[in-house]
Rosetta silent file (secondary structure, phi, psi, omega in degrees, C-alpha in Angstrom):
SEQUENCE: MPVPANVGVVQPIAPPPNVVSYVTMQAIQPVIVNGEVMIGATLPAAAPVYPIPSSPYVFAYVNGQRVLVEPTARKIVYVVR
SCORE:     score description
SCORE:     0.000 S_00000001
   1 L     0.000  127.005  178.930   -7.136   16.982  -25.383 S_00000001
   2 L   -71.728  147.938  178.475   -4.160   14.795  -24.301 S_00000001
   3 L   -83.849  135.378  175.916   -4.026   13.501  -20.726 S_00000001
   4 L   -61.441  146.506 -173.238   -1.049   14.798  -18.790 S_00000001
   5 L   -57.643  -28.378 -174.611    1.604   12.103  -18.187 S_00000001
   6 L   -86.908   -5.217  179.207    1.308   12.195  -14.390 S_00000001
   7 L   -67.621  127.173  178.663   -2.506   11.463  -14.269 S_00000001
   8 L    82.735   -1.741 -177.161   -3.012    8.123  -12.603 S_00000001
   9 L   -94.135  131.737  177.499    0.681    7.778  -11.717 S_00000001
  10 L   -98.178  124.603  176.574    1.398    7.091   -8.070 S_00000001
  11 L   -75.367  124.879  179.465    4.524    8.583   -6.641 S_00000001
  12 L   -72.152  151.733 -178.793    6.324    5.943   -4.516 S_00000001
  13 L  -113.143  165.627  174.139    7.151    7.131   -1.012 S_00000001
  14 L  -117.576   95.378 -176.012   10.153    6.444    1.286 S_00000001
  15 L   -71.566  156.300  174.839    8.543    5.798    4.688 S_00000001
  16 L   -66.577  149.680 -177.749   10.407    6.420    7.830 S_00000001
  17 H   -50.936  -33.397  177.134   12.119    3.421    9.428 S_00000001
  18 H   -66.291  -30.189  179.408    9.655    3.339   12.361 S_00000001
  19 H   -71.628  -47.664  178.740    6.744    2.945    9.901 S_00000001
  20 H   -59.226  -40.073 -178.968    8.454   -0.006    8.133 S_00000001
  21 H   -65.715  -43.512 -178.771    9.247   -1.579   11.473 S_00000001
  22 H   -62.219  -47.968 -176.144    5.663   -1.170   12.737 S_00000001
  23 H   -61.943  -40.053 -171.894    4.223   -2.731    9.545 S_00000001
  24 H   -79.976  -16.163 -178.890    6.582   -5.723    9.566 S_00000001
  25 H   -91.950   -6.194 -178.499    5.897   -6.443   13.279 S_00000001
  26 L   -80.351  134.075  179.696    2.126   -6.654   13.064 S_00000001
  27 L   -90.838   93.105 -178.490    0.526  -10.085   13.227 S_00000001
  28 L  -124.970  155.653  177.653   -2.180   -9.908   10.593 S_00000001
  29 L   -76.894  132.162  171.304   -3.752  -12.476    8.255 S_00000001
  30 L   -75.674  151.440  174.237   -2.517  -12.232    4.651 S_00000001
  31 E  -121.004  151.955  179.084   -4.985  -12.079    1.869 S_00000001
  32 L  -104.687  132.218 -179.800   -4.654  -13.212   -1.741 S_00000001
  33 L  -127.963  152.536  172.968   -5.762  -10.864   -4.496 S_00000001
  34 L   -72.502  147.716  177.604   -5.658  -11.114   -8.276 S_00000001
  35 L    98.292  162.258 -175.471   -2.989   -9.118   -9.917 S_00000001
  36 L   -84.906  141.051  176.620    0.608   -8.161   -9.143 S_00000001
  37 L   -82.788  103.009 -177.017    1.572   -6.408   -5.890 S_00000001
  38 L  -152.164  160.808 -177.869    3.371   -3.300   -7.129 S_00000001
  39 L   -63.651  132.583 -179.865    3.402    0.378   -6.629 S_00000001
  40 L   100.002  -18.284  178.700    0.424    2.083   -8.237 S_00000001
  41 L   -68.415  145.562  178.727   -1.753   -1.091   -8.078 S_00000001
  42 E   -97.372  133.695  174.636   -5.221   -0.546   -6.520 S_00000001
  43 L   -78.920  141.944  173.655   -6.309   -2.900   -3.683 S_00000001
  44 L   -68.234  155.981 -176.460   -9.750   -4.293   -4.078 S_00000001
  45 L   -61.151  -26.210 -178.468  -12.354   -3.067   -1.554 S_00000001
  46 L   -77.347  -10.401 -179.234  -12.492   -6.579    0.034 S_00000001
  47 L   -82.952  121.576  178.240   -8.752   -6.453    1.022 S_00000001
  48 L   -67.374  144.749  173.562   -8.508   -5.302    4.616 S_00000001
  49 L  -126.297  152.552 -175.242   -6.207   -2.362    5.435 S_00000001
  50 E  -126.639  142.421 -176.646   -4.916   -1.386    8.825 S_00000001
  51 E   -69.349  153.934  174.158   -4.021    2.019   10.315 S_00000001
  52 L  -119.456  122.162 -179.011   -0.426    3.068   11.031 S_00000001
  53 L   -60.548  140.164 -179.108    0.007    5.317   13.998 S_00000001
  54 L    54.544   38.043  177.265    1.164    8.892   13.088 S_00000001
  55 L  -138.768  144.408  176.361    1.071    8.092    9.405 S_00000001
  56 L   -80.261   -3.008 -176.696   -1.302    9.249    6.649 S_00000001
  57 L  -103.969  164.474  171.403   -1.053    5.770    5.083 S_00000001
  58 E  -118.344  174.231  177.835   -2.586    2.407    5.972 S_00000001
  59 E  -136.401  164.763 -179.113   -1.100   -0.990    5.306 S_00000001
  60 E  -144.779  160.861  176.608   -2.145   -4.394    4.035 S_00000001
  61 E  -123.651   98.071 -172.118   -0.645   -7.869    3.726 S_00000001
  62 E  -125.172  132.457  179.106   -1.453   -9.129    0.275 S_00000001
  63 L    49.519   42.133  175.144   -0.002  -12.055   -1.662 S_00000001
  64 L    76.077    9.060  176.458    2.747  -12.458    0.875 S_00000001
  65 E  -120.126  137.110  172.377    3.823   -8.762    0.656 S_00000001
  66 E   -90.607  134.076 -175.368    3.294   -6.034    3.218 S_00000001
  67 E  -137.929  147.175  170.286    2.427   -2.801    1.473 S_00000001
  68 E   -94.661  138.933 -169.250    1.657    0.818    2.343 S_00000001
  69 E  -130.722  137.320  171.337   -1.543    2.126    0.804 S_00000001
  70 E   -76.329  118.479 -169.126   -2.912    5.627    0.178 S_00000001
  71 L   -67.871  -32.708 -175.046   -6.304    5.107    1.959 S_00000001
  72 L   -72.084  -50.257  178.875   -8.577    7.244   -0.242 S_00000001
  73 L   -86.854  -12.302 -174.667   -7.609    5.737   -3.607 S_00000001
  74 L    56.191   36.482  176.684   -6.425    2.420   -2.080 S_00000001
  75 E   -96.961  144.981 -179.167   -3.312    2.532   -4.256 S_00000001
  76 E   -76.019  126.792  178.123   -0.113    0.865   -3.165 S_00000001
  77 E  -107.972  -18.148 -176.399    2.643    3.537   -2.490 S_00000001
  78 E  -157.997  132.170  173.556    5.309    1.258   -1.023 S_00000001
  79 E  -106.917  125.005  177.538    6.208   -2.461   -0.951 S_00000001
  80 L   -75.816  126.320  178.217    8.058   -3.562    2.144 S_00000001
  81 L  -109.928    0.000    0.000   11.061   -5.637    1.105 S_00000001
């Protein structure tokens, strides 16, 4: 049976400006992980994530990029540019 095309695919999100602003203003230590920081990538369990007030997402600072993460699957849903 073929796997539907959308299985395992992460839909990127468009976070509100206040979420992006909050994430960029937090003073947290970056971590280095193997692999590319991109939408759909899974963060390793050792990479710390931080809550975002009034948001279903958490964020992390990995490989010099701040990212929004879906907390259950730990998949990146947005890369702050």
